N, C-alpha and C positions, 0 to 999 in steps of 0.2 A: 394908421401906423405904416411907415415905410420899412420894408425888410432890407437888411444889409445883404448885398449879393455875396455869394460864395466865391471861392478862388478855384481856378482850374490849373492843376499842376501837370506838367508833362515830364515824367520821371524816367530817366535812363536806368536800365538794369543790366546785369552782366551778360556778355555774349558767350561766356563759357566759364571762366574762372570766377567763382562766387566771391573771391576776395576783392574783386574790382568794384563792388557796390560801395557807394559813399555813405558816410554816416548821415549826411543830410537827406539822402534818398530814404534811408530807413526811418528817420524821424518823420518825414512827410507821410510815408506809407502807413506809419503807425498812428497818425493823427487825423487823417481825412475821414470823411463820412462814408465814402465808397471808392473802391478802386475799379476802374474800367480796364479790363484785361483782354488781350487778344484771344487767349485760351485760358479759361478759368482754372482748368485742371492743372495745367503747367504752372500757372502763376501761384496757385494755392500751395503747391509743393515748394516753390521758391520762398514764399512768405513764411511758411511753416518752418523752413530751415533757419530763418532768423527770428523765430519765436513770435511772429506777427499773426494775429487773428483778425483779418479784415473782411468787411462786407464786399463781396465781389459781384460784378456784373460783366457780361461779355460785351466786347466791342471789336468786331472784326469786319472784314470787307463785305460780308453778306448781310450784316444787320446794322451797319453804321448809320445808314440813312434813317432807319426807324428808331434806333436807340438814341440818336442825337436829341430828339425832342424831349424824351423823358429825363435825360441827363441835364439838359438845359433848364428844365423846370426845377430840378433839384438845386442847381446852381443859383437860379433866380430866387429861390426860397431861402437862400443863405447857407446851403450845405457846400462843403468843399469836396472836390473830385480829383482823383489822380488817375492819369492815363499811363498804362505801361504796355509794352509789346512783349512778345515771347522772349526777345533778346535785344539788347542794345537800346538805341534812342528811338522812341516812337516817331511816327510820321516819315521816317527815312525808309521808303519802300514798305511801310507798314500803315495800318489804319490810324485815323485820328484827324485827318484833314478837315472833314465836314464839321466835326465837333468844335475844333479850334476856330474855324471860320465863323460858325454860329455864335460862339462865345464872344468873339471880337465884335460882331454886329450887335450883340445884346449888351455891350459895355461891361462884360465880365473880365476881370483881371486874369491874365493867362501867364503863368510863371514857369520858366524852364528849370528843371533840376538836372543839369548836365552830367554826363558820365560816359560809359563805354559806347563805342560805335565801331563797327567793323570797317566802315569806310575810312575814317581817319586813322584807325589803328594800322590798316594795311598801307595807307599812304605814307605813314611815318617810317616804315621799314622797307619800302619798295626800292629805294635807291633811284627813283625817277624824279624829275622836276616836280616840286610841290608848291611853287609860288603861284601857279595857276593850274586849276584842274576842273574837270566837269564830271559830274556823277550821272551815269546813264541808267543805273538800276539794273533790273532784269531785262534781258533782250527778249524779243518775241519768241514764243515757243515754236511757231511754224517757220520752217527753213527759209521760205521765200521772203517773208516779212523780216526775218532776222538779217538776211543778206542785204536787203534794201536799206535797213537801218544802218548797218555797218558801212555800206558804200557811201551813204550820206555823210559819214564821219571821217572819210578817208583823208580829208585835208585839215582836220581839226589840229590846231597847234598846241592845245593844252593836254596834259596827261588825262587820259580817260579812265574812269573807274566803273567796272561792271560787277554785278552780282550774278552768280550762277549756281545751279544745283548739280549734284553728281550725275543726274540722268542726262544732262545736256552739255556737260563741260567739254567733252571731246568734240562734239559737233560745233559748239561755239568757237572753240580754238581753231578748228579747221576754217570756219568762215572768216574769223579775224585774220588768219594767215593769208587767205585769198584777198581780203579787202585791203589789208595794211602792208602785206609783204612779210616773208619769213624772217627777215633781218630786223624788223621793227623791235626796239627795246621794249621789254615787258616784264611783268612780275606776277607770280601766282601765290596768293596767300590762302592757305587751306586750314580749316578748323582753328581759327585764331583763338588764342588763350586756352585751348583745350589740350588734352593729353597728347594728341598726335598732330599738334601744330606744325605746319610746314610753310616756309617762305622761300621761294626760289626766284631769282632774277636771271632771266635768260631771254634771248630773242624768241619771238613767237613760235618760229618753226621748231626750235629746240624744246620749248615747253610742250608743244603738241606731241613731239616724238616721245618725250619723257612719259606723258600720260598714256600714250598708246602702248608703251612697253612695260609700264608698271601699274597693274590694276589697282593695287592698294592706294595709289595716289589719286585715284578717281573717286574716292569715298569722301563724304563729308560736305561741308558748305564752303564755297569758294568766293574770293574776291579777285577779279582779274584786273590788272592795271596795265595800260598800254601807253607808251610814250607818244606824244604828239609829233607832228611833222615839224622839223626845224624850219626857221624862217627862210634860210637860203634854199632849202629843198622845195619849199612852197613856191618861191619865185621861179626856180628852175622848172617846176611842174607847170606853172602857169604859162611860161614861155613855150614849153614843149606842147602844151595844149593848143596854144595859138597856132604853132607850126602844124600840128596835127590837123586842126580844122581846115587849114589851107590845103594840105595834101589831100585830105578826104574830100574836100569840096570839088577838086579837080577829078579825082578818081570816080566819085559817085556819079559824075555826069556821063561816064562811059561804061561803068561796070556795076554788077550786082553788089549788094551790101557786103556779103561775106567775102567776096573776092577783093573788093576795094579795101576792106579792113585788113585782110591778110597782107596785101602789098604795103599798105600804110604802116603796119606794125614793123615790117622789115625795114622800110625806109627811115622811120623815126626811131627805131630801136626801143619800142615800147611793148608792153605785154599785149599779146593778141586779144585776150578777153576784154581788157580795158578799151582797146581800140575798136573792137566790135561793138561794145556798148555805146561808144561815142558815135560810131557810124550809124547805128540804128536811130539814135536821137537826132542826128543831122538829117537822116533820110526822112524821118517823120516830119521834121520842120519844113523840109523842102516840099 
């Protein structure tokens, strides 16, 4: 006898306001054999609020690899499984990727049950271009790695979306300001759909000063959105970079890196730090 395979549901839950859960999500959560939750204690409270008594197992970043095998066995035996995260849409900077991949490889039907997401919620109210965007998730915790990541995005033309915690929001905004410039258009969405929700659209430098001056605005969970580089600015930057390389090429033949960078920055009208980084790169290549 061939067993009919179960269905894997990926169910979005509220990011704050409990009224945002869909009726379809409630119906699915009330009917599946097991709910795989990022934090079972948190999710049990959520489900109890809606009068649902579900069988719960944990599925988080530390046990997903081990848990995937047992959940896959249940799906293959015909049981249905729902995956939920602590808030919002699963797999968006949350666990579940390994299980979904394994389900596809095993020929198990995988069904999205869409709903709240801090990423799209923030984008919808940011007042920044939304026709093209890139989601970068959480930046590295270590300062050096974070700055490298941001420098690599300095010429990105799409609106960039980042997630950040209260512990690192000021440091991240400082590094974004250094990498993208204080005048780069940006928006900060804090505690979306919750009681102290705040959405502010200002240049990066002003957002940084706001948080430095207002401690209460450093609390909660953040989505940071940064406008991309306009096409005409990218073209100008590329032209300036070509001129800069020519100037640095001449100066580096006669001067140490730091001195060459200082003179090139003055001649080209470019930020000293940026020119110094380029001089180092050219010096290594030489």
